[in-house]
C-alpha positions in Angstrom: 130.2 183.8 11.2 130.2 183.4 7.5 132.9 184.0 4.9 132.8 187.0 2.6 131.7 186.3 -1.0 134.3 188.5 -2.7 132.9 188.0 -6.2 129.5 189.2 -5.2 130.9 192.1 -3.1 133.2 193.4 -5.9 130.6 192.9 -8.6 128.0 194.8 -6.6 130.5 197.7 -6.0 131.4 197.7 -9.7 127.7 198.0 -10.8 126.9 200.6 -8.2 129.8 202.7 -9.2 128.9 202.3 -12.9 125.4 203.5 -12.1 126.8 206.5 -10.3 129.0 207.4 -13.3 126.1 207.1 -15.7 123.9 209.3 -13.6 126.6 211.9 -12.9 128.2 211.9 -16.4 125.8 210.6 -19.1 128.2 211.7 -21.8 130.6 208.7 -21.1 131.1 206.5 -24.1 129.2 203.2 -23.8 132.1 201.2 -25.2 134.5 202.6 -22.6 132.0 201.7 -19.8 131.4 198.2 -21.2 135.2 197.6 -21.3 135.5 198.8 -17.7 132.6 196.6 -16.6 134.0 193.5 -18.3 137.5 194.1 -17.0 136.1 194.8 -13.5 134.1 191.5 -13.5 137.2 189.7 -14.6 139.2 191.2 -11.8 136.5 190.3 -9.3 136.5 186.8 -10.6 140.3 186.6 -10.2 140.1 187.9 -6.6 137.3 185.4 -5.8 139.4 182.5 -7.2 142.5 183.7 -5.2 140.4 184.0 -2.0 139.1 180.5 -2.4 142.6 179.1 -3.0 144.0 180.9 0.0 141.2 179.6 2.3 142.0 175.9 1.5 
């Protein structure tokens, strides 16, 4: 059994949800979406780092 790659999982979920938002509500401000994407990627990176530290 392999370990879950949390960074890849959370990043994928973030981009899929951003795509759904763009398709369903195209009037969303690009700056707001960019801020959410960058913040989400930062959060995903933090979770990945914490998961790696806890595994050791």
